[in-house]
DOROTI-884558 format. One line per 4 residues: number of its first residue (from 1); their letters; for each residue x, y, z of C-alpha. Coordinates in nm, 4 decimals. Layout:
N
NUM = a = X,Y,Z | ...
REM end
This chain:
253
1 = xxxx = 0.0212,-0.0346,0.0193 | 0.1285,0.3511,-0.0558 | 0.0141,0.6014,0.1568 | -0.1914,0.8605,0.0766
5 = xxxx = -0.2202,1.2385,0.3086 | -0.6182,1.1810,0.3569 | -0.5213,0.8499,0.5319 | -0.6729,0.8802,0.8908
9 = xxxx = -0.3889,0.8203,1.1422 | -0.3427,0.6917,1.4548 | -0.1047,0.7031,1.7548 | -0.0102,0.3232,1.8483
13 = xxxx = 0.2261,0.2974,2.1137 | 0.3059,-0.1038,2.0360 | 0.4696,-0.3836,1.8143 | 0.3247,-0.4198,1.5214
17 = xxxx = 0.3695,-0.6765,1.2559 | 0.2159,-0.7270,0.8726 | -0.0630,-0.9966,0.9190 | -0.1422,-0.8916,1.2955
21 = xxxx = -0.4592,-0.7616,1.4179 | -0.4944,-0.5337,1.7280 | -0.7541,-0.4613,1.9135 | -0.7893,-0.1110,1.9478
25 = xxxx = -0.8572,0.1155,2.2875 | -1.1927,0.2671,2.3624 | -1.0687,0.6205,2.2808 | -0.9407,0.5418,1.9167
29 = xxxx = -1.2791,0.3492,1.9100 | -1.4757,0.6479,1.9383 | -1.2217,0.8530,1.7579 | -1.2461,0.6350,1.4325
33 = xxxx = -1.6723,0.5676,1.4633 | -1.8179,0.8654,1.6038 | -1.5429,1.1279,1.4518 | -1.4139,1.0331,1.1478
37 = xxxx = -1.6786,0.7888,1.0212 | -1.5624,0.5328,0.9494 | -1.6417,0.1516,0.8606 | -1.5012,-0.1936,0.8134
41 = xxxx = -1.2617,-0.2177,0.5149 | -1.1780,0.1391,0.5712 | -0.7736,0.2136,0.5819 | -0.5267,0.3626,0.8360
45 = xxxx = -0.2475,0.4613,0.9380 | -0.0747,0.3655,1.2601 | 0.2376,0.5294,1.3687 | 0.4554,0.3878,1.7091
49 = xxxx = 0.6008,0.7436,1.7555 | 0.9857,0.5727,1.7313 | 0.9736,0.6324,1.3606 | 0.7736,0.3065,1.2452
53 = xxxx = 0.4710,0.3590,1.0323 | 0.1973,0.0871,0.9269 | -0.0887,0.0269,0.7019 | -0.3648,-0.0865,0.8220
57 = xxxx = -0.7650,-0.2135,0.7565 | -1.0048,-0.1895,1.0411 | -1.1707,-0.5043,1.0111 | -1.4131,-0.5341,1.3332
61 = xxxx = -1.5920,-0.2413,1.3912 | -1.9124,-0.2452,1.6684 | -2.0252,-0.0481,1.9423 | -1.8326,-0.0822,2.2298
65 = xxxx = -1.4994,-0.2254,1.9803 | -1.2685,-0.2395,1.7113 | -0.9693,-0.4037,1.5476 | -0.7440,-0.3826,1.2893
69 = xxxx = -0.5394,-0.6061,1.0417 | -0.1581,-0.4429,0.9638 | -0.0963,-0.4944,0.5940 | 0.2298,-0.3122,0.5642
73 = xxxx = 0.4798,-0.1467,0.7269 | 0.7912,0.0746,0.7033 | 1.0656,0.2626,0.8432 | 1.0330,0.6915,0.8031
77 = xxxx = 1.3326,0.8599,0.8000 | 1.4400,1.0781,1.0571 | 1.5519,1.4564,0.9543 | 1.9016,1.5209,0.9446
81 = xxxx = 1.9237,1.6646,1.2346 | 1.8097,1.6726,1.6208 | 1.6756,1.9825,1.7667 | 1.6404,2.0255,2.1045
85 = xxxx = 1.4261,2.3394,2.2339 | 1.4865,2.4526,2.6241 | 1.1899,2.6878,2.6716 | 1.1630,2.9046,2.9770
89 = xxxx = 0.7937,2.8485,3.0710 | 0.5786,3.1619,2.9105 | 0.2136,3.2834,3.0486 | -0.1182,3.1544,3.0224
93 = xxxx = -0.1465,2.9062,2.6805 | 0.1710,2.9977,2.5403 | 0.3366,2.6791,2.5774 | 0.0927,2.4538,2.4420
97 = xxxx = 0.0845,2.6433,2.1208 | 0.4896,2.6641,2.0994 | 0.4703,2.2899,2.1774 | 0.2155,2.2081,1.8963
101 = xxxx = 0.3900,2.4175,1.6747 | 0.7327,2.3100,1.7085 | 0.6673,1.9288,1.6529 | 0.5511,2.0382,1.3264
105 = xxxx = 0.8490,2.1821,1.2536 | 1.0219,1.9058,1.3913 | 1.1626,1.9156,1.7459 | 1.2819,1.6453,1.8811
109 = xxxx = 1.3079,1.7662,2.2715 | 1.1186,1.9653,2.4509 | 1.2813,2.0791,2.7686 | 1.0074,2.3164,2.9781
113 = xxxx = 1.2040,2.4761,3.2394 | 1.1756,2.8287,3.5131 | 1.3823,3.1348,3.3939 | 1.4684,3.3963,3.6999
117 = xxxx = 1.2046,3.5943,3.4950 | 0.9517,3.3438,3.4271 | 0.6128,3.4278,3.5482 | 0.4875,3.1432,3.5881
121 = xxxx = 0.5972,2.9082,3.8343 | 0.4692,2.5409,3.8223 | 0.4527,2.4220,4.1362 | 0.6211,2.0214,4.1879
125 = xxxx = 0.2668,1.8519,4.2234 | 0.1579,2.0447,3.9285 | 0.4545,2.0014,3.7132 | 0.3957,1.6206,3.5754
129 = xxxx = 0.0045,1.6716,3.5061 | 0.1535,2.0188,3.2150 | 0.4379,1.7651,3.0956 | 0.1574,1.4743,3.0561
133 = xxxx = -0.0380,1.7543,2.8492 | 0.1957,1.8821,2.6698 | 0.2984,1.5339,2.5589 | -0.0666,1.4534,2.4273
137 = xxxx = -0.0292,1.7817,2.2588 | 0.2737,1.6401,2.0781 | 0.1521,1.3229,1.9907 | -0.1145,1.4899,1.8655
141 = xxxx = 0.0534,1.7291,1.6639 | 0.2516,1.4316,1.5267 | -0.1194,1.2580,1.4058 | -0.1934,1.5726,1.2079
145 = xxxx = 0.1363,1.6545,1.0064 | 0.2419,1.2812,0.9587 | 0.5462,1.2606,1.1690 | 0.6392,0.8709,1.2706
149 = xxxx = 0.8312,1.0229,1.5897 | 0.7041,1.2008,1.8548 | 0.9278,1.4293,2.0499 | 0.9689,1.4193,2.4247
153 = xxxx = 0.8254,1.6492,2.6594 | 1.0661,1.6358,2.9920 | 0.9610,1.7542,3.3603 | 0.9741,2.0893,3.4210
157 = xxxx = 1.3722,2.2062,3.5106 | 1.6150,2.4501,3.6622 | 1.7764,2.6982,3.4363 | 2.1398,2.5234,3.5500
161 = xxxx = 1.9659,2.1814,3.4566 | 1.8018,2.3142,3.0796 | 2.2030,2.4292,3.0116 | 2.3523,2.1390,3.0916
165 = xxxx = 2.1152,1.9407,2.7817 | 2.3915,2.0382,2.5189 | 2.6302,1.6868,2.4516 | 2.9333,1.7200,2.3672
169 = xxxx = 3.0188,1.7824,2.0028 | 2.6494,1.9801,1.9787 | 2.6232,2.2990,1.8199 | 2.4170,2.5310,2.1727
173 = xxxx = 2.2323,2.8396,2.0751 | 2.1044,3.1005,2.3208 | 1.8105,3.3616,2.1291 | 1.8595,3.6621,2.2807
177 = xxxx = 1.6643,3.9624,2.2115 | 2.0072,4.2004,2.2904 | 2.2219,4.0352,2.0391 | 2.2644,4.2624,1.7464
181 = xxxx = 2.6044,4.1220,1.5448 | 2.5399,3.7178,1.5049 | 2.2156,3.5989,1.3961 | 2.1032,3.2705,1.3434
185 = xxxx = 2.1664,3.2026,0.9883 | 2.5375,3.3368,0.9631 | 2.6097,3.0250,1.2390 | 2.4182,2.7548,1.0358
189 = xxxx = 2.6524,2.8724,0.7562 | 2.9816,2.8868,0.9773 | 3.1844,2.6153,0.8349 | 3.3393,2.5308,1.1245
193 = xxxx = 2.9554,2.4627,1.4010 | 2.6995,2.5323,1.1858 | 2.6532,2.1549,1.0448 | 2.6078,1.9927,1.3560
197 = xxxx = 2.3884,1.7258,1.3586 | 2.2460,1.7865,1.7002 | 2.1362,2.1789,1.7828 | 2.0084,2.3056,2.1105
201 = xxxx = 1.8730,2.6383,2.1000 | 1.7605,2.7556,2.4371 | 1.4511,3.0428,2.4838 | 1.3595,3.2846,2.7592
205 = xxxx = 1.0429,3.4372,2.9187 | 0.8738,3.7114,2.7859 | 1.1036,3.9598,2.9728 | 1.3786,3.7429,2.8438
209 = xxxx = 1.6896,3.6584,2.9849 | 1.8200,3.7992,3.3001 | 2.2738,3.9047,3.2320 | 2.3448,3.6460,3.4647
213 = xxxx = 2.1804,3.3355,3.2758 | 2.3555,3.4924,2.9400 | 2.6523,3.4551,3.1309 | 2.6126,3.1281,3.2620
217 = xxxx = 2.4820,3.0039,2.9285 | 2.7929,3.1692,2.7753 | 3.0351,2.9302,3.0300 | 2.8884,2.6766,2.8527
221 = xxxx = 2.9599,2.7722,2.4716 | 2.5683,2.8552,2.4219 | 2.5810,3.1158,2.1223 | 2.3982,3.4125,2.1708
225 = xxxx = 2.2172,3.4264,1.8740 | 1.9037,3.7134,1.7476 | 1.6833,3.6860,1.4704 | 1.6563,4.0388,1.3304
229 = xxxx = 1.5637,4.3626,1.4518 | 1.2683,4.3114,1.5755 | 1.1309,4.2024,1.9486 | 0.9145,3.8548,1.8484
233 = xxxx = 0.6944,3.7881,2.1345 | 0.7947,3.4051,2.3065 | 0.6424,3.2285,2.1129 | 0.6456,3.3576,1.7637
237 = xxxx = 1.0484,3.3617,1.8143 | 1.0181,2.9675,1.9406 | 0.8897,2.8959,1.6234 | 1.0864,3.1388,1.3882
241 = xxxx = 1.3849,2.9704,1.4817 | 1.3028,2.6279,1.4625 | 1.1518,2.7138,1.0935 | 1.5210,2.9275,1.0370
245 = xxxx = 1.6618,2.5581,1.1366 | 1.5199,2.3420,0.9435 | 1.5203,2.5757,0.6337 | 1.8959,2.6230,0.7048
249 = xxxx = 1.9068,2.2543,0.7129 | 1.7289,2.1676,0.3849 | 1.4236,2.0272,0.5942 | 1.1767,2.2622,0.4671
253 = x = 1.1614,2.4747,0.1424
REM end
């Protein structure tokens, strides 16, 4: 089978082999029957979140359950660059938008963190609930945009923990509104550092980074970069820098 863009997609995080039959959970049963209005014999694409995708046919569908048969299986090649976004917690529901849109743009890991100027402060007992919500948003974004892998959304960390995300050889960028000389594009075109396969981007809150945070990050080899003359809202800035990275690395355009 050849997948089509209009074929409905479902996330099914379990082993899938050609010829096997799998029973869907209650939520998926309601979705394909009540929302998509699918019937026995209709096609689905199932993805497991780790880069594998399967073609399936609905074989059973009644009021209480549904079963599908796996007809084909394939590996979906990962993007050529791995991008981690460390995002200072913004106000309101902006983090929902950031998770959704950067997932569509191919981010591989999202690290929410408390910055000195972050206004929201999520207590430990609510942090896991927030993370679970953001992970669910990432799953839905992958289903919608055609990704077969799902980015990890980590627990909410401190600034010190977040800037430790970059491994050996990673290109580490700190998006800073006061940086006027070094642009993201310039760094990505630099033959010495711009071709790294692992990129970490750290984005601050509405009030920007405190000078002490910029200084601390620079000591860990983060390069401060700007997006140009305009001061963008935090959710726009995160989307913009991911778009630039993916464009410059050949994943968009």
